[in-house]
Residue frames as qw, qx, qy, qz and C-alpha x, y, z in Angstrom:
[[0.949, -0.086, -0.101, -0.284, -10.99, 21.92, -2.92],
 [0.478, -0.595, 0.645, 0.032, -8.61, 19.74, -0.93],
 [0.564, 0.445, -0.657, -0.229, -6.72, 17.12, -3.07],
 [0.790, -0.315, 0.464, -0.248, -7.06, 13.51, -2.06],
 [0.306, -0.355, 0.826, 0.314, -5.37, 10.24, -3.14],
 [0.510, 0.370, 0.776, -0.033, -8.41, 9.64, -5.30],
 [0.213, 0.752, -0.062, -0.621, -7.91, 12.63, -7.52],
 [0.850, 0.479, 0.214, 0.038, -8.02, 11.94, -11.25],
 [0.488, -0.333, 0.454, 0.667, -4.78, 11.92, -13.32],
 [0.174, 0.457, -0.304, -0.818, -4.50, 13.79, -16.64],
 [0.222, 0.063, -0.824, -0.518, -5.67, 10.93, -18.89],
 [0.065, -0.418, -0.888, 0.181, -8.73, 10.31, -16.74],
 [0.082, 0.527, 0.226, -0.815, -9.88, 13.95, -17.21],
 [0.431, 0.406, -0.372, -0.715, -10.82, 13.52, -20.95],
 [0.520, 0.149, -0.747, -0.387, -12.48, 10.90, -23.08],
 [0.497, -0.190, 0.619, -0.578, -14.86, 9.70, -20.48],
 [0.624, 0.116, -0.699, -0.329, -15.69, 6.01, -20.97],
 [0.651, -0.282, 0.565, -0.422, -17.12, 2.95, -19.12],
 [0.908, 0.153, 0.349, -0.174, -17.22, -0.70, -19.67],
 [0.828, 0.212, 0.323, 0.406, -15.75, -1.91, -23.00],
 [0.259, 0.914, 0.040, 0.311, -15.19, 1.74, -24.01],
 [0.420, -0.849, 0.316, -0.048, -12.93, 2.21, -20.99],
 [0.851, -0.182, 0.430, 0.240, -10.96, -0.89, -21.90],
 [0.632, 0.592, 0.216, 0.451, -10.40, 0.44, -25.51],
 [0.031, 0.969, -0.121, 0.215, -9.23, 3.76, -24.11],
 [0.605, -0.671, 0.418, 0.098, -6.79, 2.10, -21.85],
 [0.814, 0.107, 0.413, 0.395, -5.37, -0.17, -24.63],
 [0.428, 0.823, 0.128, 0.351, -5.11, 2.98, -26.92],
 [0.235, -0.936, 0.214, -0.148, -3.29, 4.81, -24.18],
 [0.765, -0.391, 0.453, 0.240, -0.81, 1.97, -23.49],
 [0.750, 0.379, 0.365, 0.400, -0.02, 1.72, -27.13],
 [0.263, 0.893, 0.011, 0.364, 0.40, 5.40, -27.60],
 [0.511, -0.826, 0.238, -0.026, 2.50, 5.48, -24.51],
 [0.797, -0.199, 0.444, 0.358, 4.88, 2.68, -25.61],
 [0.618, 0.610, 0.251, 0.428, 5.19, 4.36, -28.94],
 [0.078, -0.968, 0.094, -0.220, 6.01, 7.77, -27.24],
 [0.704, -0.606, 0.342, 0.138, 8.64, 6.00, -25.13],
 [0.817, 0.081, 0.406, 0.402, 10.22, 4.35, -28.01],
 [0.386, 0.812, 0.153, 0.410, 10.43, 7.61, -30.07],
 [0.247, -0.949, 0.111, -0.162, 11.62, 9.62, -27.21],
 [0.809, -0.420, 0.323, 0.255, 14.39, 7.27, -26.44],
 [0.726, 0.286, 0.360, 0.511, 15.76, 7.81, -29.88],
 [0.137, 0.940, 0.114, 0.290, 15.70, 11.54, -29.72],
 [0.731, -0.359, -0.123, 0.567, 19.20, 12.75, -28.82],
 [0.105, 0.964, 0.039, 0.240, 20.45, 16.22, -28.17],
 [0.661, 0.006, -0.309, 0.684, 23.82, 17.57, -27.43],
 [0.252, -0.944, -0.147, -0.156, 23.62, 20.15, -24.61],
 [0.509, 0.428, -0.390, 0.636, 26.97, 21.84, -23.99],
 [0.096, 0.739, -0.662, -0.082, 29.10, 21.71, -21.95],
 [0.726, -0.128, 0.669, -0.092, 28.36, 17.94, -21.75],
 [0.177, 0.386, -0.740, -0.521, 29.65, 15.88, -24.64],
 [0.176, 0.174, 0.967, -0.062, 27.10, 13.06, -23.85],
 [0.283, -0.280, -0.532, -0.747, 23.88, 13.07, -25.88],
 [0.294, 0.118, 0.622, -0.716, 20.81, 13.64, -23.79],
 [0.114, -0.281, -0.829, -0.469, 17.75, 11.61, -24.84],
 [0.394, -0.257, 0.048, -0.881, 14.18, 12.35, -24.09],
 [0.580, -0.124, -0.801, -0.074, 13.52, 8.93, -22.74],
 [0.247, -0.245, -0.728, 0.590, 13.40, 9.94, -19.11],
 [0.280, 0.106, 0.075, -0.951, 11.18, 12.93, -19.89],
 [0.582, -0.062, -0.607, -0.537, 8.71, 10.42, -21.57],
 [0.494, -0.162, -0.833, 0.190, 8.81, 8.05, -18.61],
 [0.146, -0.223, -0.532, 0.804, 8.17, 10.66, -16.00],
 [0.363, 0.103, -0.084, -0.922, 5.54, 12.53, -17.88],
 [0.577, -0.106, -0.694, -0.418, 3.69, 9.34, -18.77],
 [0.373, -0.179, -0.798, 0.438, 3.95, 8.27, -15.22],
 [0.080, 0.215, 0.337, -0.913, 2.28, 11.59, -14.10],
 [0.423, 0.150, -0.263, -0.854, -0.35, 11.60, -16.84],
 [0.604, -0.041, -0.740, -0.293, -1.32, 7.88, -16.69],
 [0.691, -0.523, 0.232, -0.442, -1.27, 7.34, -12.99],
 [0.318, -0.522, 0.790, -0.044, 0.57, 4.39, -11.26],
 [0.733, 0.117, 0.663, -0.099, -1.46, 1.46, -12.63],
 [0.685, 0.712, 0.152, -0.011, -1.73, 2.47, -16.36],
 [0.080, 0.888, -0.452, -0.033, 1.73, 3.83, -16.19],
 [0.527, -0.414, 0.742, -0.015, 3.06, 0.60, -14.85],
 [0.785, 0.356, 0.506, -0.021, 1.42, -1.36, -17.63],
 [0.545, 0.837, -0.054, 0.001, 2.79, 0.92, -20.21],
 [0.088, -0.779, 0.620, -0.011, 6.35, 0.88, -18.93],
 [0.594, -0.206, 0.777, 0.026, 6.40, -3.02, -18.61],
 [0.742, 0.591, 0.310, -0.070, 4.74, -3.22, -22.09],
 [0.209, 0.914, -0.340, -0.072, 7.73, -1.04, -23.26],
 [0.344, -0.577, 0.740, -0.023, 10.22, -3.29, -21.63],
 [0.758, 0.134, 0.634, -0.074, 8.64, -6.57, -22.85],
 [0.678, 0.730, 0.075, -0.046, 8.70, -5.23, -26.46],
 [0.118, 0.840, -0.529, 0.027, 12.44, -4.24, -25.97],
 [0.556, -0.381, 0.737, -0.046, 13.17, -7.71, -24.47],
 [0.837, 0.344, 0.420, -0.071, 11.77, -9.37, -27.59],
 [0.626, -0.027, 0.399, 0.670, 14.58, -7.65, -29.60],
 [0.292, 0.832, 0.379, 0.280, 12.96, -4.56, -30.94],
 [0.476, 0.134, -0.115, 0.862, 15.34, -1.56, -31.29],
 [0.214, -0.818, -0.360, -0.395, 13.31, 0.85, -28.89],
 [0.577, -0.708, -0.149, 0.378, 15.85, 1.75, -26.15],
 [0.010, -0.955, 0.130, 0.265, 18.15, 4.78, -26.19],
 [0.038, -0.680, 0.685, 0.260, 21.39, 2.85, -27.11],
 [0.757, 0.120, 0.642, 0.015, 20.01, -0.32, -28.53],
 [0.271, 0.590, -0.513, -0.562, 20.80, -1.17, -32.15],
 [0.878, 0.249, -0.317, -0.258, 20.76, -3.95, -34.71],
 [0.578, 0.329, -0.689, 0.287, 23.89, -5.33, -32.87],
 [0.073, 0.044, -0.691, 0.718, 22.78, -4.50, -29.27],
 [0.567, -0.252, -0.225, -0.752, 19.22, -5.40, -28.51],
 [0.779, -0.309, -0.500, -0.218, 16.81, -7.63, -26.35],
 [0.757, -0.647, -0.083, -0.040, 17.64, -9.07, -23.11],
 [0.781, -0.018, -0.084, 0.619, 21.47, -9.02, -23.64],
 [0.216, 0.474, -0.038, 0.852, 21.37, -5.30, -23.91],
 [0.521, -0.687, -0.180, -0.473, 18.90, -4.91, -21.03],
 [0.886, -0.417, -0.118, 0.164, 21.04, -6.93, -18.66],
 [0.636, 0.282, -0.189, 0.692, 24.11, -4.88, -19.24],
 [0.282, -0.010, -0.339, 0.898, 24.73, -1.51, -17.77],
 [0.301, -0.305, -0.280, -0.859, 21.12, -0.40, -18.45],
 [0.473, -0.385, -0.791, -0.058, 19.27, -2.75, -16.06],
 [0.272, -0.318, -0.502, 0.757, 19.53, -0.37, -13.08],
 [0.107, 0.153, -0.094, -0.978, 18.10, 2.35, -14.98],
 [0.392, -0.162, -0.694, -0.581, 15.25, 0.29, -16.29],
 [0.404, -0.427, -0.741, 0.325, 14.37, -0.79, -12.76],
 [0.140, -0.285, -0.204, 0.926, 14.46, 2.95, -12.02],
 [0.255, -0.123, -0.477, -0.832, 11.93, 3.67, -14.84],
 [0.477, -0.439, -0.740, -0.178, 9.47, 1.39, -13.05],
 [0.363, -0.455, -0.506, 0.637, 10.01, 2.93, -9.66],
 [0.056, -0.180, 0.069, 0.980, 9.83, 6.45, -11.11],
 [0.300, -0.239, -0.612, -0.692, 6.66, 5.72, -13.02],
 [0.473, -0.513, -0.711, 0.093, 4.95, 4.41, -9.83],
 [0.316, -0.431, -0.357, 0.766, 6.05, 7.44, -7.90],
 [0.030, 0.023, -0.253, -0.967, 5.04, 9.96, -10.46],
 [0.398, -0.370, -0.677, -0.496, 1.65, 8.36, -10.80],
 [0.466, -0.548, -0.626, 0.302, 1.05, 8.24, -7.01],
 [0.229, -0.342, -0.177, 0.894, 2.07, 11.89, -6.73],
 [0.175, -0.134, -0.446, -0.867, -0.19, 12.88, -9.54],
 [0.390, -0.489, -0.768, -0.139, -3.01, 11.13, -7.70],
 [0.370, -0.641, -0.447, 0.503, -2.63, 13.64, -4.83],
 [0.176, 0.945, 0.272, -0.052, -2.44, 16.60, -7.18],
 [0.506, -0.586, 0.267, 0.574, 1.18, 17.25, -7.58],
 [0.465, 0.175, 0.580, 0.645, 1.03, 17.36, -11.31],
 [0.103, 0.834, 0.496, 0.220, -1.32, 20.48, -11.25],
 [0.254, -0.955, 0.048, 0.143, 1.13, 22.86, -9.79],
 [0.591, 0.724, -0.309, 0.177, 4.39, 23.86, -11.36],
 [0.103, -0.660, 0.644, -0.373, 6.57, 23.81, -8.23],
 [0.774, -0.191, 0.539, -0.270, 5.03, 20.42, -7.03],
 [0.886, 0.462, -0.001, -0.034, 5.47, 18.92, -10.52],
 [0.359, 0.754, -0.492, 0.246, 9.07, 20.06, -10.46],
 [0.445, -0.500, 0.645, -0.369, 9.48, 18.39, -6.95],
 [0.900, 0.088, 0.374, -0.208, 7.85, 15.21, -8.22],
 [0.759, 0.602, -0.229, 0.090, 10.36, 15.21, -11.28],
 [0.031, 0.696, -0.656, 0.291, 13.23, 15.51, -8.90],
 [0.666, -0.247, 0.639, -0.296, 12.02, 12.39, -6.93],
 [0.908, 0.354, 0.137, -0.176, 11.39, 10.60, -10.19],
 [0.531, 0.717, -0.432, 0.132, 14.86, 11.30, -11.49],
 [0.248, -0.587, 0.707, -0.306, 16.45, 10.21, -8.17],
 [0.841, -0.008, 0.448, -0.304, 14.45, 6.99, -8.41],
 [0.834, 0.545, -0.085, 0.010, 16.06, 6.38, -11.80],
 [0.311, 0.747, -0.527, 0.262, 19.55, 7.27, -10.94],
 [0.503, -0.562, 0.573, -0.322, 19.86, 5.45, -7.64],
 [0.895, -0.009, 0.445, -0.015, 19.42, 1.93, -8.93],
 [0.721, 0.673, -0.098, 0.132, 21.19, 2.85, -12.16],
 [0.089, 0.794, -0.527, 0.289, 24.26, 3.98, -10.26],
 [0.653, -0.412, 0.588, -0.241, 24.13, 1.10, -7.83],
 [0.932, 0.218, 0.288, 0.028, 23.95, -1.47, -10.56],
 [0.548, 0.755, -0.280, 0.228, 26.83, 0.24, -12.54],
 [0.219, -0.714, 0.606, -0.273, 28.95, 0.09, -9.30],
 [0.810, -0.192, 0.533, -0.151, 28.11, -3.60, -8.78],
 [0.880, 0.462, 0.108, 0.019, 28.80, -4.49, -12.49],
 [0.598, 0.684, -0.199, 0.367, 31.99, -2.55, -12.89],
 [0.672, -0.358, -0.373, 0.530, 33.14, -2.06, -9.27],
 [0.161, -0.953, -0.230, 0.113, 33.40, 1.12, -7.41],
 [0.543, -0.471, 0.270, 0.641, 37.03, 1.80, -8.36],
 [0.334, 0.391, 0.531, 0.674, 35.79, 2.98, -11.80],
 [0.030, 0.069, 0.074, -0.994, 34.41, 6.49, -12.39],
 [0.064, 0.441, 0.894, 0.043, 30.86, 5.39, -11.94],
 [0.092, 0.762, 0.356, -0.533, 29.30, 8.83, -11.28],
 [0.038, 0.521, -0.421, -0.741, 31.16, 10.21, -14.32],
 [0.020, -0.064, -0.871, -0.486, 29.76, 7.44, -16.52],
 [0.148, -0.478, -0.847, -0.178, 26.13, 7.24, -15.22],
 [0.192, -0.771, -0.505, 0.337, 25.23, 10.60, -13.54],
 [0.177, -0.654, -0.005, 0.736, 27.08, 13.88, -14.04],
 [0.170, -0.009, 0.573, 0.802, 27.03, 13.99, -17.82],
 [0.095, -0.504, -0.767, -0.384, 23.21, 13.97, -17.76],
 [0.189, -0.560, -0.562, 0.578, 22.43, 16.49, -15.01],
 [0.064, 0.258, -0.177, -0.948, 22.24, 19.58, -17.33],
 [0.287, -0.099, -0.727, -0.616, 19.86, 17.79, -19.63],
 [0.302, -0.446, -0.832, 0.132, 17.73, 16.37, -16.84],
 [0.090, -0.466, -0.342, 0.811, 17.40, 19.89, -15.31],
 [0.219, 0.186, -0.346, -0.893, 16.08, 21.13, -18.66],
 [0.353, -0.186, -0.843, -0.362, 13.67, 18.26, -18.93],
 [0.224, -0.455, -0.724, 0.467, 12.53, 18.73, -15.49],
 [0.054, 0.377, 0.123, -0.917, 11.63, 22.32, -16.21],
 [0.324, 0.040, -0.564, -0.758, 9.85, 21.46, -19.47],
 [0.360, -0.317, -0.876, -0.045, 7.70, 18.80, -17.65],
 [0.194, -0.398, -0.558, 0.702, 7.00, 21.09, -14.75],
 [0.214, 0.320, -0.041, -0.922, 5.55, 23.66, -17.13],
 [0.314, -0.007, -0.735, -0.600, 3.81, 21.37, -19.60],
 [0.285, -0.314, -0.906, 0.002, 1.73, 19.15, -17.44],
 [0.029, -0.522, -0.570, 0.634, 0.11, 21.75, -15.16],
 [0.229, 0.353, -0.194, -0.886, -0.58, 23.79, -18.28],
 [0.293, -0.139, -0.835, -0.445, -2.45, 20.92, -19.83],
 [0.149, -0.458, -0.798, 0.362, -4.59, 20.75, -16.63],
 [0.101, 0.510, 0.189, -0.833, -5.42, 24.46, -17.03],
 [0.225, 0.165, -0.594, -0.755, -6.13, 23.91, -20.74],
 [0.264, -0.307, -0.904, -0.136, -8.60, 21.06, -19.91],
 [0.065, -0.548, -0.603, 0.576, -10.26, 23.21, -17.22],
 [0.134, 0.443, -0.061, -0.884, -10.66, 26.06, -19.53],
 [0.224, -0.005, -0.768, -0.600, -12.14, 23.87, -22.28],
 [0.236, -0.381, -0.893, 0.040, -14.80, 22.85, -19.80],
 [0.038, -0.552, -0.420, 0.719, -15.86, 26.27, -18.69]]
């Protein structure tokens, strides 16, 4: 069957609901997504040879975008940022001393803009079925990562000027970790689709 722009995303393929029940489902998914984003942002792994810790934040952003679709994904990522703006310690490098809008408007703001762009792109690509195939899911992850890094790097260059090692600060230390997260998501999301399909047969 040919895939169209009206294909269901992953979260629409289970817990069928209408009316008030559908609203409850969406609220539950948004809350769960915000919680997952906050937890994933705080998971830090050292992946040699890079000395920079890799967080699971981008993995959560991209997989939620694919699983939720563009609209619900956007609501979730905006909700996450609003909670962070209120001062809660839910970002990767926020803390009791660095939090809220002050933290968000520093070197992080470009990446946060990228989170929104990547969520929309992942959701749109999921709508045309790219999340159901390992290779297409991998390609969509590449696009999503690019949409995070482009505004992130541009903002760092604007903030600190381009005579600083901007790429060494904001790109190259994370490439190995991002490649691993890309492979993980490219395997997990299509596998979940197969699991759902098997459960219905």
